[in-house]
C-alpha positions as CSV (number, residue, x, y, z in Angstrom):
1,X,4.3,-40.4,-6.3
2,X,2.6,-38.7,-9.2
3,X,-0.9,-37.3,-9.0
4,X,-2.5,-40.1,-11.0
5,X,-1.0,-42.7,-8.6
6,X,-2.5,-40.7,-5.7
7,X,-5.9,-40.6,-7.3
8,X,-5.8,-44.3,-8.0
9,X,-4.8,-45.0,-4.4
10,X,-7.6,-42.8,-3.1
11,X,-10.2,-44.5,-5.2
12,X,-9.0,-47.9,-4.1
13,X,-9.0,-47.2,-0.4
14,X,-12.0,-47.6,1.9
15,X,-11.5,-44.3,3.6
16,X,-9.6,-41.8,1.5
17,X,-9.5,-39.2,4.3
18,X,-7.9,-41.6,6.8
19,X,-5.3,-42.5,4.2
20,X,-4.5,-38.9,3.5
21,X,-4.2,-38.2,7.3
22,X,-1.7,-41.0,7.6
23,X,0.3,-39.6,4.7
24,X,0.2,-36.2,6.2
25,X,2.1,-37.5,9.3
26,X,5.2,-37.9,7.0
27,X,4.6,-34.9,4.8
28,X,4.2,-31.5,6.4
29,X,3.1,-29.8,3.2
30,X,0.3,-32.3,2.8
31,X,-0.7,-31.7,6.5
32,X,-0.8,-28.0,5.9
33,X,-2.9,-28.5,2.7
34,X,-5.4,-30.7,4.6
35,X,-5.7,-28.1,7.3
36,X,-6.5,-25.4,4.7
37,X,-9.3,-27.4,3.1
38,X,-10.8,-28.9,6.3
39,X,-14.4,-27.8,6.7
40,X,-14.5,-26.0,3.4
41,X,-17.3,-26.5,0.9
42,X,-16.4,-27.6,-2.7
43,X,-17.1,-24.0,-3.9
44,X,-14.8,-22.6,-1.2
45,X,-12.0,-25.0,-2.2
46,X,-12.4,-24.1,-5.9
47,X,-12.2,-20.4,-5.1
48,X,-9.1,-21.1,-3.0
49,X,-7.4,-23.1,-5.9
50,X,-8.1,-20.3,-8.4
51,X,-6.9,-17.6,-6.0
52,X,-3.7,-19.5,-5.2
53,X,-3.0,-20.1,-8.8
54,X,-3.6,-16.4,-9.7
55,X,-1.2,-15.3,-6.9
56,X,1.5,-17.4,-8.5
57,X,0.8,-16.1,-12.0
58,X,-0.8,-19.3,-13.2
59,X,-3.9,-19.5,-15.3
60,X,-5.6,-22.6,-13.8
61,X,-7.8,-23.1,-16.8
62,X,-4.9,-23.0,-19.2
63,X,-2.9,-25.4,-17.0
64,X,-5.8,-27.9,-16.9
65,X,-6.2,-27.6,-20.7
66,X,-2.5,-28.4,-21.2
67,X,-2.9,-31.4,-19.0
68,X,-6.0,-32.6,-20.8
69,X,-8.2,-32.0,-17.7
70,X,-11.6,-30.4,-18.0
71,X,-12.4,-28.2,-15.0
72,X,-16.0,-27.7,-13.9
73,X,-17.7,-24.3,-14.5
């Protein structure tokens, strides 16, 4: 499943979190990601994304630009 399909599925579902929890039962990486963001504010999740990208040598802003996505800031 590509990211756009996931976004469309989330938008069409009545309860996106319930759908993600169901998917996490079959996907340990998704389950771990959900645990990491559980209880975080949007600002904390943004900081986490930038930090994880930086640790891997990725410029998140440049990646978003290449994908045609505009990041908030």
